[in-house]
N, CA, C and O atoms as CSV, one atom per row, in Angstrom:
chain,resi,resn,atom,element,x,y,z
A,1,UNK,N,N,-196.174,34.415,-37.128
A,1,UNK,CA,C,-194.922,33.821,-36.703
A,1,UNK,C,C,-193.853,34.925,-36.904
A,1,UNK,O,O,-193.704,35.412,-38.025
A,2,UNK,N,N,-193.152,35.309,-35.920
A,2,UNK,CA,C,-192.115,36.166,-36.082
A,2,UNK,C,C,-190.689,35.617,-35.941
A,2,UNK,O,O,-189.714,36.270,-36.315
A,3,UNK,N,N,-190.606,34.527,-35.450
A,3,UNK,CA,C,-189.442,33.838,-35.147
A,3,UNK,C,C,-189.090,32.591,-35.908
A,3,UNK,O,O,-189.147,31.498,-35.346
A,4,UNK,N,N,-188.748,32.704,-37.092
A,4,UNK,CA,C,-188.747,31.716,-37.992
A,4,UNK,C,C,-187.113,31.064,-38.034
A,4,UNK,O,O,-186.297,31.406,-38.890
A,5,UNK,N,N,-186.878,30.250,-37.140
A,5,UNK,CA,C,-185.488,29.950,-37.250
A,5,UNK,C,C,-185.281,28.877,-38.450
A,5,UNK,O,O,-186.237,28.445,-39.092
A,6,UNK,N,N,-184.062,28.527,-38.666
A,6,UNK,CA,C,-183.773,27.737,-39.759
A,6,UNK,C,C,-184.541,26.315,-39.432
A,6,UNK,O,O,-185.431,25.811,-40.117
A,7,UNK,N,N,-184.047,25.862,-38.373
A,7,UNK,CA,C,-184.717,24.524,-37.768
A,7,UNK,C,C,-186.248,24.688,-38.013
A,7,UNK,O,O,-186.798,23.696,-38.491
A,8,UNK,N,N,-186.910,25.615,-37.800
A,8,UNK,CA,C,-188.294,25.695,-37.762
A,8,UNK,C,C,-188.802,25.649,-39.163
A,8,UNK,O,O,-189.756,24.942,-39.488
A,9,UNK,N,N,-188.087,26.487,-40.060
A,9,UNK,CA,C,-188.418,26.466,-41.483
A,9,UNK,C,C,-188.167,25.013,-41.906
A,9,UNK,O,O,-189.173,24.500,-42.396
A,10,UNK,N,N,-187.329,24.391,-41.860
A,10,UNK,CA,C,-186.982,22.945,-42.303
A,10,UNK,C,C,-188.027,22.163,-41.854
A,10,UNK,O,O,-188.366,21.260,-42.620
A,11,UNK,N,N,-188.686,22.284,-40.707
A,11,UNK,CA,C,-189.556,21.378,-39.872
A,11,UNK,C,C,-191.054,21.661,-40.745
A,11,UNK,O,O,-191.864,20.812,-41.118
A,12,UNK,N,N,-191.099,22.962,-40.900
A,12,UNK,CA,C,-192.338,23.325,-41.503
A,12,UNK,C,C,-192.429,22.727,-42.963
A,12,UNK,O,O,-193.491,22.323,-43.436
A,13,UNK,N,N,-191.093,22.703,-43.709
A,13,UNK,CA,C,-191.227,22.353,-44.911
A,13,UNK,C,C,-191.373,20.590,-45.046
A,13,UNK,O,O,-191.995,20.023,-45.945
A,14,UNK,N,N,-190.764,20.030,-44.114
A,14,UNK,CA,C,-190.940,18.588,-44.074
A,14,UNK,C,C,-192.135,18.215,-43.843
A,14,UNK,O,O,-192.501,17.148,-44.336
A,15,UNK,N,N,-193.048,18.994,-43.037
A,15,UNK,CA,C,-194.412,18.586,-42.697
A,15,UNK,C,C,-195.444,18.819,-43.783
A,15,UNK,O,O,-196.521,18.224,-43.825
A,16,UNK,N,N,-195.006,19.798,-44.728
A,16,UNK,CA,C,-195.979,20.417,-45.475
A,16,UNK,C,C,-195.995,19.594,-47.044
A,16,UNK,O,O,-195.002,19.045,-47.521
A,17,UNK,N,N,-197.201,19.648,-47.628
A,17,UNK,CA,C,-197.258,19.063,-49.069
A,17,UNK,C,C,-196.301,19.579,-49.956
A,17,UNK,O,O,-196.195,20.796,-50.108
A,18,UNK,N,N,-195.600,18.782,-50.552
A,18,UNK,CA,C,-194.490,19.130,-51.522
A,18,UNK,C,C,-194.821,20.110,-52.651
A,18,UNK,O,O,-195.742,19.868,-53.431
A,19,UNK,N,N,-194.127,21.136,-52.736
A,19,UNK,CA,C,-194.524,22.033,-53.751
A,19,UNK,C,C,-193.934,21.737,-55.152
A,19,UNK,O,O,-193.332,20.666,-55.233
A,20,UNK,N,N,-193.997,22.461,-56.215
A,20,UNK,CA,C,-194.489,23.746,-56.230
A,20,UNK,C,C,-195.921,23.703,-56.013
A,20,UNK,O,O,-196.591,22.721,-56.335
A,21,UNK,N,N,-196.502,24.939,-55.374
A,21,UNK,CA,C,-197.941,25.166,-55.207
A,21,UNK,C,C,-198.456,26.087,-56.381
A,21,UNK,O,O,-197.663,26.824,-56.968
A,22,UNK,N,N,-199.534,26.047,-56.650
A,22,UNK,CA,C,-200.079,27.055,-57.805
A,22,UNK,C,C,-201.354,27.510,-57.272
A,22,UNK,O,O,-202.021,26.857,-56.470
A,23,UNK,N,N,-201.697,28.731,-57.773
A,23,UNK,CA,C,-202.987,29.592,-57.536
A,23,UNK,C,C,-203.918,29.122,-58.755
A,23,UNK,O,O,-203.509,28.949,-59.903
A,24,UNK,N,N,-205.142,28.956,-58.350
A,24,UNK,CA,C,-205.936,28.838,-59.601
A,24,UNK,C,C,-206.921,30.014,-59.583
A,24,UNK,O,O,-207.054,30.692,-58.564
A,25,UNK,N,N,-207.602,30.257,-60.689
A,25,UNK,CA,C,-208.582,31.332,-60.800
A,25,UNK,C,C,-209.755,31.376,-59.786
A,25,UNK,O,O,-210.425,32.390,-59.589
A,26,UNK,N,N,-209.951,30.151,-59.140
A,26,UNK,CA,C,-211.016,29.981,-58.235
A,26,UNK,C,C,-210.407,30.319,-56.949
A,26,UNK,O,O,-211.089,29.999,-55.976
A,27,UNK,N,N,-209.324,30.871,-56.715
A,27,UNK,CA,C,-208.814,31.274,-55.478
A,27,UNK,C,C,-208.280,30.142,-54.550
A,27,UNK,O,O,-208.024,30.362,-53.366
A,28,UNK,N,N,-208.110,28.821,-55.182
A,28,UNK,CA,C,-207.548,27.800,-54.630
A,28,UNK,C,C,-206.121,27.719,-54.666
A,28,UNK,O,O,-205.535,28.397,-55.510
A,29,UNK,N,N,-205.409,26.925,-53.807
A,29,UNK,CA,C,-204.077,26.735,-53.820
A,29,UNK,C,C,-203.855,25.222,-54.128
A,29,UNK,O,O,-204.355,24.431,-53.328
A,30,UNK,N,N,-203.245,24.784,-55.069
A,30,UNK,CA,C,-203.262,23.298,-55.515
A,30,UNK,C,C,-201.708,22.845,-55.291
A,30,UNK,O,O,-200.825,23.701,-55.235
A,31,UNK,N,N,-201.455,21.610,-55.181
A,31,UNK,CA,C,-200.311,21.186,-55.026
A,31,UNK,C,C,-199.787,20.752,-56.458
A,31,UNK,O,O,-200.610,20.901,-57.361
A,32,UNK,N,N,-198.697,20.301,-56.769
A,32,UNK,CA,C,-197.998,19.772,-57.970
A,32,UNK,C,C,-198.905,18.677,-58.566
A,32,UNK,O,O,-198.912,18.540,-59.789
A,33,UNK,N,N,-199.659,17.900,-57.799
A,33,UNK,CA,C,-200.621,16.940,-58.465
A,33,UNK,C,C,-202.041,17.240,-58.552
A,33,UNK,O,O,-202.911,16.422,-58.849
A,34,UNK,N,N,-202.221,18.487,-58.268
A,34,UNK,CA,C,-203.574,19.036,-58.381
A,34,UNK,C,C,-204.579,18.894,-57.185
A,34,UNK,O,O,-205.760,19.164,-57.400
A,35,UNK,N,N,-204.239,18.546,-56.117
A,35,UNK,CA,C,-205.059,18.311,-55.109
A,35,UNK,C,C,-205.265,19.750,-54.430
A,35,UNK,O,O,-204.293,20.481,-54.238
A,36,UNK,N,N,-206.424,20.088,-54.112
A,36,UNK,CA,C,-206.728,21.420,-53.455
A,36,UNK,C,C,-206.162,21.423,-51.953
A,36,UNK,O,O,-206.563,20.682,-51.056
A,37,UNK,N,N,-205.145,22.405,-51.846
A,37,UNK,CA,C,-204.599,22.549,-50.521
A,37,UNK,C,C,-205.301,23.634,-49.666
A,37,UNK,O,O,-205.165,23.610,-48.443
A,38,UNK,N,N,-206.003,24.528,-50.241
A,38,UNK,CA,C,-206.742,25.742,-49.613
A,38,UNK,C,C,-207.633,26.398,-50.665
A,38,UNK,O,O,-207.278,26.639,-51.819
A,39,UNK,N,N,-208.833,26.660,-50.137
A,39,UNK,CA,C,-209.873,27.263,-51.089
A,39,UNK,C,C,-210.251,28.587,-50.275
A,39,UNK,O,O,-210.829,28.571,-49.188
A,40,UNK,N,N,-209.909,29.545,-50.845
A,40,UNK,CA,C,-210.213,30.988,-50.424
A,40,UNK,C,C,-211.758,31.392,-50.097
A,40,UNK,O,O,-212.112,32.129,-49.177
A,41,UNK,N,N,-212.615,30.740,-51.068
A,41,UNK,CA,C,-213.826,30.962,-50.811
A,41,UNK,C,C,-214.434,30.055,-49.690
A,41,UNK,O,O,-215.558,30.385,-49.314
A,42,UNK,N,N,-213.986,29.203,-49.228
A,42,UNK,CA,C,-214.591,28.233,-48.157
A,42,UNK,C,C,-213.886,28.591,-46.798
A,42,UNK,O,O,-214.318,28.114,-45.749
A,43,UNK,N,N,-212.807,29.426,-46.817
A,43,UNK,CA,C,-211.971,29.803,-45.531
A,43,UNK,C,C,-212.997,30.613,-44.618
A,43,UNK,O,O,-213.784,31.454,-45.054
A,44,UNK,N,N,-212.878,30.261,-43.387
A,44,UNK,CA,C,-213.673,30.885,-42.418
A,44,UNK,C,C,-212.918,32.318,-41.970
A,44,UNK,O,O,-211.707,32.297,-41.745
A,45,UNK,N,N,-213.543,33.327,-41.872
A,45,UNK,CA,C,-213.223,34.615,-41.541
A,45,UNK,C,C,-211.897,35.031,-42.548
A,45,UNK,O,O,-210.778,35.336,-42.134
A,46,UNK,N,N,-212.189,34.982,-43.523
A,46,UNK,CA,C,-211.132,35.034,-44.659
A,46,UNK,C,C,-211.654,36.288,-45.560
A,46,UNK,O,O,-212.762,36.220,-46.091
A,47,UNK,N,N,-210.956,37.254,-45.691
A,47,UNK,CA,C,-211.403,38.361,-46.622
A,47,UNK,C,C,-210.443,37.912,-47.863
A,47,UNK,O,O,-209.216,37.869,-47.772
A,48,UNK,N,N,-211.055,37.643,-48.828
A,48,UNK,CA,C,-210.271,37.054,-50.000
A,48,UNK,C,C,-209.627,38.005,-50.852
A,48,UNK,O,O,-210.258,38.905,-51.405
A,49,UNK,N,N,-208.267,37.822,-50.992
A,49,UNK,CA,C,-207.453,38.833,-51.612
A,49,UNK,C,C,-206.399,38.073,-52.499
A,49,UNK,O,O,-205.500,37.389,-52.010
A,50,UNK,N,N,-206.578,38.240,-53.755
A,50,UNK,CA,C,-205.787,37.385,-54.697
A,50,UNK,C,C,-204.238,37.443,-54.276
A,50,UNK,O,O,-203.559,36.419,-54.344
A,51,UNK,N,N,-203.727,38.586,-53.867
A,51,UNK,CA,C,-202.397,38.756,-53.522
A,51,UNK,C,C,-202.013,37.914,-52.401
A,51,UNK,O,O,-200.994,37.232,-52.505
A,52,UNK,N,N,-202.742,37.883,-51.295
A,52,UNK,CA,C,-202.569,36.856,-50.313
A,52,UNK,C,C,-202.501,35.288,-50.821
A,52,UNK,O,O,-201.726,34.425,-50.407
A,53,UNK,N,N,-203.308,35.183,-51.617
A,53,UNK,CA,C,-203.341,33.867,-52.326
A,53,UNK,C,C,-202.230,33.566,-52.924
A,53,UNK,O,O,-201.712,32.476,-52.677
A,54,UNK,N,N,-201.658,34.417,-53.788
A,54,UNK,CA,C,-200.400,34.240,-54.505
A,54,UNK,C,C,-199.334,34.186,-53.541
A,54,UNK,O,O,-198.388,33.443,-53.802
A,55,UNK,N,N,-199.327,34.846,-52.470
A,55,UNK,CA,C,-197.997,34.844,-51.467
A,55,UNK,C,C,-198.108,33.440,-50.871
A,55,UNK,O,O,-197.192,32.622,-50.966
A,56,UNK,N,N,-199.242,33.201,-50.267
A,56,UNK,CA,C,-199.355,31.839,-49.724
A,56,UNK,C,C,-198.850,30.606,-50.606
A,56,UNK,O,O,-198.259,29.664,-50.079
A,57,UNK,N,N,-199.104,30.659,-51.933
A,57,UNK,CA,C,-198.848,29.713,-52.761
A,57,UNK,C,C,-197.324,29.519,-53.041
A,57,UNK,O,O,-196.888,28.414,-53.365
A,58,UNK,N,N,-196.545,30.588,-52.912
A,58,UNK,CA,C,-195.075,30.901,-52.885
A,58,UNK,C,C,-194.331,30.483,-51.598
A,58,UNK,O,O,-193.101,30.455,-51.577
A,59,UNK,N,N,-195.097,30.152,-50.505
A,59,UNK,CA,C,-194.570,29.871,-49.180
A,59,UNK,C,C,-193.497,28.640,-49.142
A,59,UNK,O,O,-192.590,28.737,-48.315
A,60,UNK,N,N,-193.530,27.788,-49.763
A,60,UNK,CA,C,-192.548,26.812,-49.831
A,60,UNK,C,C,-191.285,27.207,-50.537
A,60,UNK,O,O,-190.196,26.963,-50.017
A,61,UNK,N,N,-191.361,27.672,-51.440
A,61,UNK,CA,C,-190.172,28.420,-52.281
A,61,UNK,C,C,-189.638,29.459,-51.461
A,61,UNK,O,O,-188.419,29.602,-51.364
A,62,UNK,N,N,-190.454,30.199,-50.860
A,62,UNK,CA,C,-189.774,31.336,-50.141
A,62,UNK,C,C,-189.079,30.871,-48.879
A,62,UNK,O,O,-188.064,31.451,-48.494
A,63,UNK,N,N,-189.649,29.730,-48.152
A,63,UNK,CA,C,-189.033,29.024,-47.143
A,63,UNK,C,C,-187.755,28.367,-47.555
A,63,UNK,O,O,-186.759,28.426,-46.833
A,64,UNK,N,N,-187.764,27.794,-48.603
A,64,UNK,CA,C,-186.522,27.183,-49.028
A,64,UNK,C,C,-185.409,28.133,-49.480
A,64,UNK,O,O,-184.229,27.819,-49.324
A,65,UNK,N,N,-185.800,29.369,-50.077
A,65,UNK,CA,C,-184.951,30.463,-50.396
A,65,UNK,C,C,-184.093,30.903,-49.237
A,65,UNK,O,O,-182.870,31.031,-49.295
A,66,UNK,N,N,-184.991,31.164,-47.976
A,66,UNK,CA,C,-184.388,31.710,-46.829
A,66,UNK,C,C,-183.134,30.654,-46.256
A,66,UNK,O,O,-181.989,31.004,-45.973
A,67,UNK,N,N,-183.647,29.404,-46.184
A,67,UNK,CA,C,-182.731,28.412,-45.789
A,67,UNK,C,C,-181.415,28.413,-46.673
A,67,UNK,O,O,-180.296,28.230,-46.193
A,68,UNK,N,N,-181.641,28.614,-47.873
A,68,UNK,CA,C,-180.368,28.484,-48.864
A,68,UNK,C,C,-179.575,29.844,-48.549
A,68,UNK,O,O,-178.365,29.730,-48.350
A,69,UNK,N,N,-180.181,31.180,-48.485
A,69,UNK,CA,C,-179.462,32.167,-48.086
A,69,UNK,C,C,-178.866,32.180,-46.779
A,69,UNK,O,O,-177.905,32.936,-46.637
A,70,UNK,N,N,-179.266,31.452,-45.733
A,70,UNK,CA,C,-178.763,31.403,-44.378
A,70,UNK,C,C,-177.390,30.443,-44.684
A,70,UNK,O,O,-176.326,30.634,-44.094
A,71,UNK,N,N,-177.578,29.436,-45.650
A,71,UNK,CA,C,-176.629,28.593,-45.613
A,71,UNK,C,C,-175.313,29.195,-46.369
A,71,UNK,O,O,-174.161,28.915,-46.038
A,72,UNK,N,N,-175.684,30.100,-47.477
A,72,UNK,CA,C,-174.839,30.724,-48.168
A,72,UNK,C,C,-174.014,31.734,-47.157
A,72,UNK,O,O,-172.784,31.714,-47.110
A,73,UNK,N,N,-174.677,32.462,-46.497
A,73,UNK,CA,C,-174.204,33.373,-45.550
A,73,UNK,C,C,-173.266,32.838,-44.570
A,73,UNK,O,O,-172.244,33.466,-44.294
A,74,UNK,N,N,-173.564,31.640,-43.986
A,74,UNK,CA,C,-172.748,30.840,-43.157
A,74,UNK,C,C,-171.411,30.522,-43.753
A,74,UNK,O,O,-170.386,30.627,-43.080
A,75,UNK,N,N,-171.402,30.119,-45.056
A,75,UNK,CA,C,-170.187,29.797,-45.834
A,75,UNK,C,C,-169.381,31.181,-45.867
A,75,UNK,O,O,-168.187,31.272,-45.581
A,76,UNK,N,N,-170.137,32.158,-46.224
A,76,UNK,CA,C,-169.363,33.467,-46.320
A,76,UNK,C,C,-168.658,33.856,-44.943
A,76,UNK,O,O,-167.473,34.187,-44.908
A,77,UNK,N,N,-169.335,33.802,-43.998
A,77,UNK,CA,C,-168.738,34.075,-42.780
A,77,UNK,C,C,-167.628,33.126,-42.505
A,77,UNK,O,O,-166.705,33.653,-41.883
A,78,UNK,N,N,-167.491,32.079,-42.749
A,78,UNK,CA,C,-166.577,30.942,-42.471
A,78,UNK,C,C,-165.293,31.284,-43.475
A,78,UNK,O,O,-164.161,31.316,-42.993
A,79,UNK,N,N,-165.472,31.489,-44.614
A,79,UNK,CA,C,-164.583,31.763,-45.533
A,79,UNK,C,C,-163.723,33.156,-45.401
A,79,UNK,O,O,-162.515,33.300,-45.588
A,80,UNK,N,N,-164.626,34.065,-45.051
A,80,UNK,CA,C,-163.944,35.239,-44.539
A,80,UNK,C,C,-163.170,35.240,-43.244
A,80,UNK,O,O,-162.140,35.912,-43.187
A,81,UNK,N,N,-163.553,34.583,-42.254
A,81,UNK,CA,C,-162.826,34.273,-41.070
A,81,UNK,C,C,-161.512,33.648,-41.489
A,81,UNK,O,O,-160.422,34.043,-41.074
A,82,UNK,N,N,-161.683,32.656,-42.329
A,82,UNK,CA,C,-160.377,32.054,-42.605
A,82,UNK,C,C,-159.385,32.796,-43.400
A,82,UNK,O,O,-158.176,32.602,-43.278
A,83,UNK,N,N,-159.975,33.773,-44.336
A,83,UNK,CA,C,-159.023,34.753,-44.939
A,83,UNK,C,C,-158.429,35.762,-43.901
A,83,UNK,O,O,-157.224,36.011,-43.920
A,84,UNK,N,N,-159.189,36.285,-43.084
A,84,UNK,CA,C,-158.647,37.175,-42.086
A,84,UNK,C,C,-157.616,36.509,-41.207
A,84,UNK,O,O,-156.600,37.086,-40.819
A,85,UNK,N,N,-157.967,35.134,-40.883
A,85,UNK,CA,C,-156.818,34.525,-40.038
A,85,UNK,C,C,-155.547,34.430,-40.671
A,85,UNK,O,O,-154.482,34.446,-40.053
A,86,UNK,N,N,-155.670,34.326,-41.968
A,86,UNK,CA,C,-154.329,34.208,-42.810
A,86,UNK,C,C,-153.649,35.566,-43.202
A,86,UNK,O,O,-152.630,35.673,-43.884
A,87,UNK,N,N,-154.346,36.533,-42.686
A,87,UNK,CA,C,-153.582,37.881,-42.891
A,87,UNK,C,C,-152.668,38.062,-41.900
A,87,UNK,O,O,-152.838,37.564,-40.788
A,88,UNK,N,N,-151.610,38.794,-42.211
A,88,UNK,CA,C,-150.501,39.081,-41.168
A,88,UNK,C,C,-150.995,40.496,-40.492
A,88,UNK,O,O,-150.312,40.838,-39.527
A,89,UNK,N,N,-152.015,41.320,-40.829
A,89,UNK,CA,C,-152.243,42.277,-40.120
A,89,UNK,C,C,-153.495,42.008,-39.228
A,89,UNK,O,O,-154.530,41.591,-39.748
A,90,UNK,N,N,-153.414,42.225,-37.999
A,90,UNK,CA,C,-154.220,41.876,-36.981
A,90,UNK,C,C,-155.601,42.637,-37.122
A,90,UNK,O,O,-156.705,42.109,-36.989
A,91,UNK,N,N,-155.352,43.972,-37.415
A,91,UNK,CA,C,-156.243,44.911,-37.460
A,91,UNK,C,C,-157.322,44.602,-38.514
A,91,UNK,O,O,-158.537,44.683,-38.333
A,92,UNK,N,N,-156.769,44.282,-39.504
A,92,UNK,CA,C,-157.353,43.708,-40.888
A,92,UNK,C,C,-158.310,42.592,-40.367
A,92,UNK,O,O,-159.533,42.709,-40.447
A,93,UNK,N,N,-157.727,41.567,-39.860
A,93,UNK,CA,C,-158.375,40.451,-39.384
A,93,UNK,C,C,-159.709,40.662,-38.612
A,93,UNK,O,O,-160.775,40.130,-38.924
A,94,UNK,N,N,-159.538,41.396,-37.701
A,94,UNK,CA,C,-160.588,41.758,-36.688
A,94,UNK,C,C,-161.743,42.558,-37.254
A,94,UNK,O,O,-162.919,42.406,-36.924
A,95,UNK,N,N,-161.234,43.523,-38.241
A,95,UNK,CA,C,-162.258,44.474,-38.976
A,95,UNK,C,C,-163.021,43.725,-39.864
A,95,UNK,O,O,-164.242,43.877,-39.918
A,96,UNK,N,N,-162.380,42.870,-40.620
A,96,UNK,CA,C,-163.227,41.952,-41.662
A,96,UNK,C,C,-164.094,41.101,-41.114
A,96,UNK,O,O,-165.264,41.027,-41.488
A,97,UNK,N,N,-163.515,40.288,-40.050
A,97,UNK,CA,C,-164.172,39.269,-39.446
A,97,UNK,C,C,-165.600,39.899,-38.748
A,97,UNK,O,O,-166.673,39.308,-38.873
A,98,UNK,N,N,-165.479,41.013,-38.095
A,98,UNK,CA,C,-166.386,41.734,-37.290
A,98,UNK,C,C,-167.407,42.214,-38.238
A,98,UNK,O,O,-168.603,41.999,-38.037
A,99,UNK,N,N,-166.960,42.876,-39.294
A,99,UNK,CA,C,-167.817,43.447,-40.150
A,99,UNK,C,C,-168.927,42.238,-40.757
A,99,UNK,O,O,-170.152,42.327,-40.664
A,100,UNK,N,N,-168.276,41.260,-41.307
A,100,UNK,CA,C,-169.018,40.226,-41.941
A,100,UNK,C,C,-170.028,39.604,-40.961
A,100,UNK,O,O,-171.211,39.469,-41.270
A,101,UNK,N,N,-169.536,39.235,-39.787
A,101,UNK,CA,C,-170.359,38.684,-38.887
A,101,UNK,C,C,-171.523,39.586,-38.266
A,101,UNK,O,O,-172.554,39.060,-37.847
A,102,UNK,N,N,-171.312,40.987,-38.225
A,102,UNK,CA,C,-172.285,41.879,-37.782
A,102,UNK,C,C,-173.468,41.993,-39.092
A,102,UNK,O,O,-174.688,42.056,-38.934
A,103,UNK,N,N,-172.918,41.998,-40.067
A,103,UNK,CA,C,-173.727,42.162,-41.374
A,103,UNK,C,C,-174.616,40.885,-41.507
A,103,UNK,O,O,-175.834,41.003,-41.634
A,104,UNK,N,N,-174.059,39.773,-41.480
A,104,UNK,CA,C,-174.669,38.512,-41.585
A,104,UNK,C,C,-175.675,38.206,-40.469
A,104,UNK,O,O,-176.698,37.579,-40.742
A,105,UNK,N,N,-175.412,38.644,-39.167
A,105,UNK,CA,C,-176.453,38.518,-38.163
A,105,UNK,C,C,-177.645,39.350,-38.414
A,105,UNK,O,O,-178.776,38.894,-38.242
A,106,UNK,N,N,-177.420,40.599,-38.832
A,106,UNK,CA,C,-178.409,41.414,-39.150
A,106,UNK,C,C,-179.342,41.006,-40.144
A,106,UNK,O,O,-180.559,41.137,-40.014
A,107,UNK,N,N,-178.714,40.453,-41.251
A,107,UNK,CA,C,-179.587,39.996,-42.395
A,107,UNK,C,C,-180.311,38.561,-41.808
A,107,UNK,O,O,-181.477,38.328,-42.126
A,108,UNK,N,N,-179.672,37.762,-41.069
A,108,UNK,CA,C,-180.322,36.614,-40.621
A,108,UNK,C,C,-181.223,36.982,-39.391
A,108,UNK,O,O,-181.898,36.069,-38.917
A,109,UNK,N,N,-181.294,38.135,-38.871
A,109,UNK,CA,C,-182.052,38.280,-37.673
A,109,UNK,C,C,-181.803,37.551,-36.608
A,109,UNK,O,O,-182.725,37.292,-35.834
A,110,UNK,N,N,-180.585,37.118,-36.393
A,110,UNK,CA,C,-180.008,36.221,-35.471
A,110,UNK,C,C,-180.513,34.831,-35.165
A,110,UNK,O,O,-180.580,34.268,-34.073
A,111,UNK,N,N,-180.899,34.341,-36.524
A,111,UNK,CA,C,-181.370,33.097,-36.416
A,111,UNK,C,C,-180.442,31.903,-37.137
A,111,UNK,O,O,-180.869,30.891,-37.692
A,112,UNK,N,N,-179.157,32.285,-36.982
A,112,UNK,CA,C,-178.330,31.320,-37.605
A,112,UNK,C,C,-177.903,30.110,-36.795
A,112,UNK,O,O,-176.891,30.102,-36.093
A,113,UNK,N,N,-178.746,29.077,-36.936
A,113,UNK,CA,C,-178.564,27.817,-36.325
A,113,UNK,C,C,-177.541,26.853,-36.869
A,113,UNK,O,O,-177.383,25.755,-36.336
């Protein structure tokens, strides 16, 4: 997946088993209630790598962090826009607003829904 919009991330989280998830020495990923969500030893065509298992177990927290960062960036854009609009210097208004908008769009990968 290369196009993870905020809506898509929220949908994935809504449909997944609630975290936090944990990795076990056996290569399993378990939910907060202990049920096995994924077993590396039984996965088909999977070359077991403990780092991959650890990353997979962090997926819910990573997705939520991306959502939180996008929300914070949206707030920053709006507050900066308001500050620029209240400035008497039109050049400052445009430069500040354009710089923040461009930077945020780059960080978000144009996924600000």
